[in-house]
C-alpha positions as CSV (number, residue, x, y, z in Angstrom):
1,M,-71.2,-97.0,61.3
2,A,-69.9,-100.4,60.1
3,D,-71.7,-103.5,61.3
4,L,-69.0,-105.7,62.8
5,S,-71.3,-108.3,64.1
6,K,-71.2,-110.3,60.9
7,L,-67.4,-110.8,61.1
8,K,-66.4,-114.3,62.2
9,R,-63.9,-114.7,64.9
10,R,-61.4,-117.4,63.9
11,S,-59.6,-119.3,66.6
12,T,-56.8,-121.0,64.7
13,L,-54.1,-120.7,67.4
14,G,-55.7,-123.1,69.8
15,E,-55.3,-123.0,73.6
16,P,-52.1,-121.7,75.1
17,P,-49.7,-124.2,76.7
18,P,-49.9,-124.6,80.4
19,A,-47.6,-122.3,82.5
20,A,-45.5,-125.3,83.6
21,E,-44.5,-125.9,79.9
22,A,-43.6,-122.2,79.3
23,S,-39.9,-121.1,79.0
24,R,-38.2,-119.7,82.1
25,N,-36.1,-117.3,80.1
26,L,-38.0,-114.2,81.4
27,D,-37.0,-115.2,85.0
28,A,-33.3,-115.0,84.1
29,P,-31.4,-111.7,84.9
30,E,-30.5,-109.6,81.9
31,H,-26.9,-108.8,81.4
32,A,-26.0,-106.5,78.5
33,P,-22.4,-106.3,77.4
34,I,-20.6,-103.0,78.1
35,P,-19.4,-101.6,74.7
36,P,-15.8,-100.5,74.6
37,A,-15.1,-96.7,74.7
38,P,-14.7,-95.2,71.2
39,S,-11.2,-94.3,70.2
40,F,-10.7,-90.9,68.5
41,A,-7.0,-91.2,68.1
42,L,-5.8,-89.5,64.9
43,M,-2.6,-91.5,64.5
44,T,-3.0,-95.3,64.2
45,S,-1.1,-97.9,62.3
46,E,-4.2,-99.4,60.5
47,P,-5.7,-97.7,57.4
48,S,-8.6,-95.3,58.1
49,S,-11.0,-97.4,56.0
50,A,-10.4,-100.4,58.4
51,R,-11.3,-98.4,61.5
52,H,-14.7,-98.7,63.1
53,V,-16.5,-95.4,63.2
54,T,-18.8,-94.9,66.2
55,P,-21.7,-92.7,65.1
56,H,-22.7,-89.8,67.3
57,D,-26.3,-89.4,68.2
58,G,-27.2,-86.0,66.9
59,R,-30.5,-86.0,68.8
60,S,-28.6,-85.5,72.0
61,A,-26.9,-82.3,70.8
62,R,-28.3,-79.0,72.0
63,R,-30.7,-76.9,69.9
64,T,-29.0,-74.4,67.7
65,G,-31.8,-72.7,65.7
66,R,-30.3,-74.0,62.5
67,T,-33.0,-75.2,60.1
68,L,-31.3,-75.9,56.8
69,Q,-30.1,-79.5,56.2
70,F,-26.6,-79.7,54.7
71,A,-25.4,-83.2,53.6
72,T,-22.3,-84.2,51.8
73,R,-20.0,-87.2,51.4
74,V,-16.5,-87.1,52.9
75,S,-13.6,-89.5,53.3
76,P,-13.5,-91.6,56.5
77,D,-10.3,-89.8,57.5
78,F,-11.9,-86.3,57.1
79,D,-14.9,-87.5,59.2
80,E,-12.7,-88.9,61.9
81,R,-10.6,-85.7,62.1
82,L,-13.7,-83.5,62.1
83,R,-15.3,-85.5,64.9
84,A,-12.1,-85.6,66.9
85,I,-11.8,-81.8,66.8
86,A,-15.5,-81.4,67.7
87,K,-15.2,-83.7,70.7
88,R,-11.9,-82.3,71.9
89,D,-13.2,-78.7,71.8
90,G,-16.8,-79.5,72.9
91,L,-18.3,-78.2,69.7
92,L,-21.0,-79.4,67.3
93,L,-19.8,-80.6,63.9
94,V,-21.4,-77.6,62.2
95,E,-19.6,-75.2,64.6
96,V,-16.2,-76.7,63.5
97,L,-17.2,-76.3,59.9
98,E,-18.4,-72.7,60.5
99,R,-15.1,-71.8,62.1
100,A,-13.2,-73.5,59.3
101,L,-15.2,-71.4,56.7
102,D,-14.5,-68.2,58.7
103,A,-10.8,-69.0,58.8
104,Y,-10.7,-69.8,55.1
105,E,-12.4,-66.5,54.2
106,A,-10.2,-64.5,56.6
107,E,-7.1,-66.1,55.0
108,K,-8.3,-65.2,51.5
109,I,-9.1,-61.6,52.4
110,A,-5.7,-61.2,54.2
111,G,-3.9,-62.9,51.3
112,G,-5.4,-60.4,48.8
113,A,-7.3,-62.9,46.6
């Protein structure tokens, strides 16, 4: 094992200040601001790039057994529409995409090409 007895202990910080000189900020009550509820309205007068997007915490979603990561870049308008549909119908984002793919394939088969 290493011999740690040869290491010097440096005391460069000095003595702590007396308790009477310490700040009283820990005694004050903590008041966190309440954030506004996110708006998922599809129709607004401002451009979609100017809207604030509230991220969804994916860790709180239920387990689905899916293991493959699928990442892509989309427009802010597409993201907002997708998230609004998922929230409205109580679905995961991937479930909305799976249903969209199923509908697309069914349309192509029914359309004959």
